C-alpha positions as CSV (number, residue, x, y, z in Angstrom):
1,M,105.3,-50.8,-73.3
2,P,104.0,-47.3,-73.7
3,D,106.0,-44.2,-72.6
4,C,104.8,-41.3,-70.4
5,S,103.9,-38.3,-72.5
6,D,105.1,-36.0,-69.8
7,C,108.6,-37.4,-68.9
8,E,109.0,-40.0,-71.7
9,S,109.8,-42.8,-69.2
10,P,108.5,-46.2,-69.9
11,L,105.2,-47.0,-68.0
12,D,105.7,-50.2,-66.1
13,L,102.3,-51.9,-66.7
14,D,101.0,-55.4,-66.4
15,E,98.8,-55.2,-69.5
16,E,97.1,-58.5,-68.7
17,S,95.6,-57.2,-65.5
18,L,94.3,-53.8,-66.9
19,D,90.7,-53.1,-67.5
20,E,89.1,-50.2,-69.4
21,G,88.6,-47.3,-67.0
22,D,91.6,-48.2,-64.8
23,I,94.0,-45.3,-63.8
24,V,97.7,-45.9,-64.1
25,V,100.4,-43.6,-62.7
26,C,103.9,-42.9,-64.0
27,D,106.4,-44.0,-61.4
28,E,108.8,-41.2,-62.4
29,C,106.6,-38.0,-62.6
30,G,103.2,-39.0,-61.2
31,A,101.3,-38.3,-64.4
32,E,98.0,-40.2,-64.5
33,Y,96.5,-42.0,-67.5
34,E,93.1,-43.7,-68.0
35,V,93.0,-47.0,-69.9
36,V,90.5,-46.3,-72.7
37,A,91.1,-49.5,-74.7
38,I,92.7,-52.9,-74.0
39,D,93.4,-54.4,-77.5
40,P,95.4,-52.5,-78.6
41,L,96.3,-50.8,-75.3
42,E,95.3,-47.1,-75.4
43,L,95.9,-44.6,-72.6
44,A,94.5,-41.1,-72.3
45,P,96.0,-38.5,-69.9
46,V,93.7,-37.7,-66.9
47,N,93.2,-34.0,-66.9
48,S,93.0,-32.7,-63.4
49,D,92.1,-29.2,-64.8
50,D,88.5,-30.5,-65.3
51,L,88.0,-30.8,-61.5
52,D,89.5,-27.3,-61.0
53,D,87.0,-25.8,-63.6
54,E,84.1,-27.4,-61.6
55,D,85.4,-25.9,-58.4
56,D,85.7,-22.5,-60.1
57,D,82.1,-22.7,-61.3
58,F,80.9,-23.5,-57.7
59,Y,82.7,-20.5,-56.3
60,N,81.5,-18.2,-59.0
61,E,77.9,-19.2,-58.3
62,D,78.4,-18.3,-54.6
63,E,79.8,-14.9,-55.5
64,D,76.8,-14.1,-57.7
65,K,74.5,-14.7,-54.7
66,E,76.1,-12.0,-52.6
């Protein structure tokens, strides 16, 4: 069973029901991980900063028009 990279708690996962692209959440701290491989199980942290960067670009474009 993999551990959360943020809080080091074990991630309670039913590995048989996971598919690539699924998002799993740490019960302890709420960190999100994407399933990137099934055999062997490989998780990648979901980076919410990517969404913030897109929002910043949107607002910067609006400021340029003024």
